[in-house]
C-alpha positions as CSV (number, residue, x, y, z in Angstrom):
1,M,-58.7,-10.4,69.3
2,S,-59.4,-7.3,71.4
3,G,-59.9,-5.1,68.4
4,I,-62.4,-7.6,66.9
5,I,-64.5,-9.0,69.7
6,T,-65.4,-5.5,71.0
7,G,-66.4,-4.1,67.6
8,P,-70.1,-3.4,66.8
9,Y,-70.0,-5.5,63.5
10,F,-68.6,-8.5,65.3
11,K,-71.2,-8.3,68.1
12,A,-74.1,-7.9,65.6
13,Y,-72.8,-10.7,63.3
14,F,-72.7,-13.2,66.2
15,D,-76.0,-12.0,67.7
16,Y,-74.5,-10.1,70.6
17,P,-73.0,-13.0,72.6
18,G,-72.9,-12.8,76.3
19,P,-69.7,-12.8,78.4
20,L,-69.5,-16.6,78.8
21,A,-70.2,-17.2,75.1
22,L,-67.6,-14.6,74.1
23,G,-65.1,-16.1,76.5
24,T,-65.7,-19.6,75.1
25,M,-65.3,-18.4,71.5
26,V,-62.0,-16.8,72.4
27,A,-60.7,-19.5,74.8
28,I,-61.6,-22.7,72.8
29,L,-58.4,-22.2,70.8
30,E,-56.5,-22.9,74.0
31,V,-58.4,-26.2,74.5
32,G,-57.2,-27.5,71.1
33,A,-53.7,-26.2,71.8
34,F,-53.7,-28.0,75.2
35,I,-54.6,-31.4,73.6
36,T,-52.0,-31.4,70.8
37,S,-49.3,-29.8,72.9
38,I,-49.3,-32.9,75.1
39,A,-49.1,-35.1,72.0
40,A,-46.4,-32.9,70.5
41,G,-43.7,-34.4,72.7
42,R,-44.3,-37.9,71.3
43,V,-44.8,-36.6,67.7
44,G,-41.6,-34.7,68.0
45,D,-39.7,-37.9,69.0
46,L,-41.1,-39.7,66.0
47,I,-40.9,-37.3,63.1
48,G,-38.6,-34.6,64.4
49,R,-39.2,-30.9,65.2
50,K,-39.3,-29.8,61.6
51,G,-42.0,-32.4,60.7
52,T,-44.1,-31.4,63.7
53,L,-43.9,-27.7,62.8
54,F,-45.0,-28.5,59.2
55,V,-48.0,-30.5,60.3
56,G,-48.9,-27.8,62.9
57,A,-48.7,-25.1,60.2
58,V,-51.1,-27.0,57.9
59,V,-53.6,-27.7,60.6
60,F,-53.5,-24.1,61.8
61,T,-54.1,-22.9,58.2
62,I,-57.1,-25.1,57.9
63,G,-58.5,-23.7,61.1
64,G,-57.9,-20.2,59.9
65,A,-59.8,-20.9,56.7
66,I,-62.8,-22.2,58.7
67,Q,-62.8,-19.0,60.7
68,T,-62.5,-16.9,57.6
69,F,-65.7,-18.4,56.1
70,T,-67.6,-18.7,59.4
71,T,-71.4,-18.5,59.3
72,G,-72.0,-18.3,63.0
73,F,-71.0,-19.1,66.5
74,W,-70.5,-22.9,66.1
75,T,-68.5,-22.5,62.9
76,M,-66.2,-20.1,64.6
77,F,-66.0,-22.4,67.5
78,V,-64.9,-25.3,65.3
79,G,-62.5,-23.1,63.4
80,R,-60.7,-21.9,66.5
81,L,-60.6,-25.4,68.0
82,V,-58.9,-26.7,64.8
83,S,-56.5,-23.7,64.8
84,G,-55.7,-24.6,68.4
85,F,-54.7,-28.1,67.4
86,G,-52.2,-26.5,65.0
87,V,-50.9,-24.0,67.6
88,G,-50.3,-26.8,70.1
89,L,-48.0,-28.6,67.6
90,L,-46.3,-25.4,66.6
91,S,-45.4,-24.6,70.2
92,W,-41.9,-26.7,69.7
93,L,-32.1,-32.4,65.8
94,I,-29.4,-34.2,66.7
95,D,-31.4,-36.5,69.0
96,T,-33.1,-37.9,65.9
97,D,-29.7,-38.8,64.3
98,K,-29.8,-35.9,61.8
99,D,-26.2,-35.0,62.6
100,T,-25.6,-32.9,59.5
101,D,-28.7,-30.8,60.1
102,G,-27.9,-30.4,63.7
103,M,-24.3,-29.3,63.0
104,R,-25.6,-26.8,60.4
105,V,-28.0,-25.2,63.0
106,L,-25.2,-24.9,65.5
107,A,-22.9,-23.4,62.9
108,D,-25.6,-20.9,61.9
109,L,-25.8,-19.7,65.5
110,H,-22.1,-18.9,65.3
111,G,-21.8,-17.1,62.0
112,G,-22.3,-20.0,59.6
113,D,-18.8,-21.5,59.8
114,L,-18.9,-25.3,60.0
115,D,-15.4,-25.2,61.4
116,N,-16.2,-22.8,64.2
117,P,-14.5,-24.3,67.3
118,I,-17.3,-23.4,69.6
119,A,-20.0,-24.8,67.3
120,V,-17.9,-28.0,66.9
121,A,-17.4,-28.3,70.7
122,E,-21.1,-27.8,71.3
123,F,-21.9,-30.5,68.7
124,K,-19.5,-33.0,70.3
125,E,-20.9,-32.3,73.8
126,I,-24.5,-32.7,72.7
127,K,-23.6,-35.9,70.7
128,E,-21.8,-37.4,73.7
129,K,-24.8,-36.6,75.9
130,V,-27.2,-38.3,73.4
131,H,-25.0,-41.4,73.3
132,E,-24.7,-41.4,77.1
133,E,-28.5,-41.3,77.6
134,R,-29.2,-43.9,74.9
135,E,-26.6,-46.3,76.5
136,S,-28.3,-45.9,79.9
137,G,-31.4,-47.6,78.4
138,E,-33.7,-45.1,80.2
139,V,-37.3,-45.2,78.9
140,R,-38.5,-41.9,77.5
141,S,-42.0,-41.9,79.0
142,Y,-44.0,-39.3,80.9
143,S,-44.0,-41.5,84.0
144,V,-40.2,-41.8,84.1
145,M,-39.8,-38.1,83.4
146,W,-42.2,-37.3,86.3
147,R,-40.5,-39.7,88.8
148,K,-36.9,-38.6,87.9
149,Y,-37.4,-34.9,87.1
150,K,-40.5,-33.9,89.1
151,R,-39.0,-30.6,90.3
152,R,-37.9,-29.5,86.8
153,V,-41.3,-30.4,85.3
154,L,-43.2,-28.5,88.0
155,L,-40.9,-25.4,87.5
156,A,-41.4,-25.6,83.8
157,M,-45.2,-25.8,84.2
158,S,-45.4,-23.1,86.9
159,S,-43.6,-20.6,84.6
160,Q,-46.2,-21.1,81.9
161,A,-49.1,-21.0,84.4
162,F,-48.0,-17.7,85.9
163,A,-47.4,-16.3,82.5
164,Q,-51.2,-16.5,82.1
165,L,-52.3,-15.8,85.7
166,N,-50.2,-12.6,85.8
167,G,-52.8,-10.8,83.9
168,I,-51.8,-10.6,80.2
169,N,-55.1,-11.8,78.9
170,V,-57.0,-9.3,81.0
171,I,-55.0,-6.6,79.1
172,S,-54.7,-8.1,75.6
173,Y,-57.9,-10.0,75.0
174,Y,-60.5,-7.6,76.5
175,A,-59.0,-4.2,76.5
176,R,-58.8,-1.9,73.4
177,M,-55.9,-0.8,73.7
178,M,-40.5,-6.0,72.7
179,L,-39.6,-9.1,73.3
180,S,-36.0,-8.3,74.6
181,W,-33.9,-11.4,74.2
182,Y,-30.9,-9.1,74.5
183,L,-31.3,-9.0,78.3
184,V,-31.7,-12.8,78.9
185,D,-28.0,-13.6,78.9
186,R,-27.0,-10.3,80.6
187,W,-29.4,-10.0,83.5
188,G,-30.2,-13.6,83.9
189,R,-33.6,-15.4,84.0
190,R,-34.3,-14.8,87.6
191,T,-33.7,-11.0,87.5
192,I,-35.9,-10.6,84.5
193,L,-38.8,-12.6,86.0
194,L,-38.5,-11.0,89.4
195,S,-38.3,-7.4,88.0
196,G,-41.1,-8.1,85.6
197,A,-43.4,-9.5,88.4
198,V,-42.8,-6.3,90.5
199,V,-43.6,-3.9,87.6
200,M,-46.6,-5.9,86.4
201,S,-48.1,-6.2,89.9
202,T,-47.6,-2.5,90.5
203,A,-49.3,-1.6,87.1
204,L,-52.2,-3.9,87.7
205,I,-52.9,-2.7,91.2
206,A,-52.6,0.9,90.0
207,T,-55.1,0.1,87.1
208,G,-57.6,-1.2,89.6
209,W,-57.1,1.8,91.9
210,W,-57.6,4.4,89.1
211,M,-60.7,2.6,87.9
212,A,-62.1,2.4,91.5
213,I,-61.8,6.2,92.2
214,D,-63.1,7.0,88.7
215,V,-61.8,10.6,88.3
216,P,-61.3,12.6,85.1
217,W,-57.7,11.5,85.0
218,T,-58.7,7.8,85.1
219,P,-58.7,7.0,81.3
220,N,-55.3,8.5,80.7
221,A,-53.8,6.9,83.9
222,V,-55.2,3.5,82.9
223,V,-53.6,3.8,79.4
224,V,-50.3,4.5,81.0
225,C,-50.6,1.5,83.3
226,V,-51.5,-0.7,80.4
227,I,-48.4,0.5,78.5
228,V,-46.2,-0.1,81.5
229,F,-47.7,-3.6,82.0
230,N,-47.3,-4.6,78.4
231,A,-43.7,-3.4,78.3
232,A,-42.9,-5.4,81.5
233,F,-44.6,-8.5,80.3
234,G,-42.9,-8.2,76.9
235,Y,-39.4,-8.5,78.3
236,S,-40.1,-10.9,81.2
237,W,-43.1,-13.2,81.6
238,G,-43.8,-13.1,77.9
239,P,-40.7,-14.7,76.4
240,V,-38.8,-16.3,79.4
241,P,-41.4,-19.0,80.2
242,W,-40.9,-20.3,76.6
243,L,-37.1,-20.3,77.0
244,Y,-36.8,-21.7,80.6
245,P,-38.5,-25.1,80.2
246,P,-36.4,-26.4,77.3
247,E,-33.3,-25.2,79.2
248,I,-33.9,-27.1,82.4
249,M,-35.3,-30.3,80.9
250,P,-32.9,-33.2,80.2
251,L,-32.3,-34.1,76.5
252,S,-33.9,-37.5,76.9
253,V,-37.3,-36.1,77.9
254,R,-36.9,-32.5,76.6
255,A,-39.7,-32.8,74.0
256,K,-42.1,-34.4,76.5
257,G,-41.2,-31.9,79.3
258,V,-41.6,-28.9,77.0
259,S,-44.9,-30.3,75.6
260,L,-46.2,-30.6,79.2
261,S,-45.2,-27.1,80.1
262,T,-46.8,-25.8,76.9
263,A,-49.9,-27.7,77.7
264,T,-50.0,-25.9,81.1
265,N,-49.8,-22.6,79.2
266,W,-52.8,-23.4,77.1
267,I,-55.0,-24.8,79.8
268,F,-54.4,-21.7,82.0
269,N,-54.8,-19.5,78.9
270,F,-58.2,-21.2,78.4
271,I,-59.2,-20.8,82.1
272,V,-58.3,-17.1,82.1
273,G,-59.8,-16.4,78.7
274,E,-63.0,-18.2,79.6
275,L,-63.5,-16.5,82.9
276,T,-62.3,-12.9,82.2
277,P,-65.5,-11.5,80.5
278,Y,-67.6,-12.9,83.3
279,L,-65.3,-11.7,86.0
280,Q,-65.1,-8.2,84.5
281,D,-68.8,-8.0,84.7
282,T,-69.0,-9.2,88.3
283,M,-65.7,-7.9,89.9
284,A,-65.1,-4.8,87.8
285,W,-62.0,-2.9,89.0
286,R,-61.2,-5.6,91.6
287,L,-60.1,-8.0,88.8
288,Y,-56.9,-6.1,88.2
289,P,-55.5,-6.2,91.8
290,M,-56.4,-10.0,91.8
291,H,-54.0,-10.6,88.9
292,G,-51.5,-8.2,90.7
293,F,-51.7,-10.7,93.6
294,F,-50.8,-13.6,91.2
295,C,-47.8,-11.5,90.1
296,A,-46.7,-11.3,93.7
297,C,-47.1,-15.1,94.1
298,S,-44.9,-15.6,91.0
299,F,-42.2,-13.3,92.5
300,V,-42.1,-15.5,95.6
301,L,-42.0,-18.7,93.6
302,V,-39.1,-17.5,91.4
303,Y,-37.2,-16.1,94.3
304,F,-37.2,-19.3,96.4
305,L,-37.4,-22.1,93.8
306,Y,-36.1,-21.1,90.3
307,P,-32.4,-21.7,89.8
308,E,-30.4,-19.3,87.6
309,T,-29.5,-20.9,84.2
310,K,-27.6,-17.9,82.7
311,G,-24.4,-19.1,81.0
312,V,-25.0,-22.8,81.9
313,P,-24.8,-25.1,78.8
314,L,-27.8,-27.4,78.4
315,E,-25.7,-30.5,78.8
316,E,-24.5,-29.3,82.2
317,M,-27.9,-28.5,83.7
318,D,-27.8,-31.6,85.9
319,A,-25.3,-29.8,88.1
320,V,-27.7,-26.9,88.7
321,F,-30.2,-29.4,90.1
322,G,-27.6,-31.4,91.9
323,E,-28.3,-34.5,89.8
324,G,-25.2,-36.6,88.9
325,T,-22.8,-33.9,87.9
326,S,-20.3,-32.3,90.2
327,E,-21.3,-28.8,91.1
328,S,-17.7,-27.7,91.0
329,K,-17.9,-28.0,87.2
330,L,-20.1,-25.0,87.1
331,S,-17.7,-22.9,89.2
332,S,-14.8,-23.5,86.9
333,P,-14.3,-21.5,83.6
334,S,-16.7,-22.9,81.1
335,W,-15.6,-24.8,78.0
336,K,-16.8,-22.0,75.8
337,Q,-14.5,-19.5,77.6
338,K,-11.6,-22.0,77.3
339,L,-12.2,-22.4,73.6
340,M,-12.5,-18.7,73.0
341,A,-9.1,-18.2,74.8
342,Q,-7.6,-21.0,72.8
343,T,-8.9,-19.5,69.6
344,R,-7.4,-16.1,70.4
345,R,-4.0,-17.6,71.2
346,T,-4.0,-19.5,67.9
347,R,-4.8,-16.3,66.0
348,R,-2.0,-14.4,67.7
349,T,0.5,-17.1,66.9
350,T,-0.5,-17.2,63.2
């Protein structure tokens, strides 16, 4: 959006909107996404993830068409709201008894071999977990999820909230100016989020400082700070808050938990997007250190409250939170490592 809303043609076409009108035009998409992201959990339980994604894509396309043929502010407003409905559904198979499809997905993750011992073991463990949760008779409702898994829900929501409060919209929406999944299972989630928060906070505070002193080097220095910030966000608070919530939520309420965390992303996205043009006019350079402070807050929250999930199978996540499963299970060699060793021994003997 940054290259469009700051352009002279855009401003003239929409009769030079003020900062609040501009913020509303940008941020209304997040309102639509917030509404449907809450509903996505229930929809996903009913028609499956694939059906939800298809419906979301259709709705998003309709919203895009309305924006393409916009005739003014209110048409653009409606178009972005409709697109937001689609985005909310798009943001997120075995649990719906589609065993064949589920096994195919697991096999594809391990090279496409349906007989891959790790894929088969994963399938069996997930299936056993599904049966266990169904036999327990636990109601899959938001109220039950909140009572039983309040800590997990709050952690999932906080990761998405700070992904917005940490300043990305200040940089990407209103400035002219690699997601690295490779690191996730090598550094761990905590290390990535903590290091990202430090670099982002430093870059934002430095941006505000250079803008405050306003010297000939300021434009070049700010560009460097923006590049550093975007790189840090791209490997940390950009992707990880989308990965972490589905990891920590139990299978029985995973769709609902993820939809709630996604809704948190969109509501904070709206708040930041709506207020940023106004705050830039009133706070000027002080806006950037403010978001640097939020980065520091996110560092503290992750350091003290976020458990590490690197290498922990989703079906053993209860042990991380001390819920029902013996913690000693996590300290022993994982079933994946055992299977890999067994596979190597089998190959040597054959």
